[in-house]
C-alpha positions, 0 to 999 in steps of 0.5 A: 494447535493453532497455526498461523497463516501467511498474508503477502503484501506488495509494497506501496508505489513510490509516487514518483510521477511523469509528466502525463501524471502516472506513477514511474514505477520502479520496484516492479521486478520485487512486487512481481516476485511477490504475486509469485510466490503468493501464487505459488505458495498459494496464500493470500495475497493484498496487492498494495502496489496495485491499490496505491497505485491506482490512488495515486494515479487518481488522486494525484500528485498534490493529494500524495505529496500531503499524505508524505514527509518532508525533509529539512529542506522541504522536499517531499519524501517520495517513499514514505508516509507520514501519520496521515499517509499512514492511516490513508494507505493503513485503510487501503490494507484494512479494506484489501484484508476484509474479503481476502481473510474473513476471519479477521474482519472482526479484529480490523478497525477502520480507524486507528485506537487515538 
């Protein structure tokens, strides 16, 4: 029969910026644990934390704030994504999955169905 094949994905970065424009990371232990588990169990890993960290630091606070929902006071939610952010980060995951699991490539879309 066909069995499931696990794929581990690290959490996306929280977009909390320091004065110098770099990201203040707080979930490092969790991310490192997922990386270690993937290596130990020899399962594919999508390091969304590293991908989203690089993108957030390159794109900057204004861009990532636009990908995030706002609370009722207009404050940016630095953890979650709005619809636009979900599409952007979803593409990051898909782009990272293609080379990791080539057999999935035909089933992965670059744009969501509308």
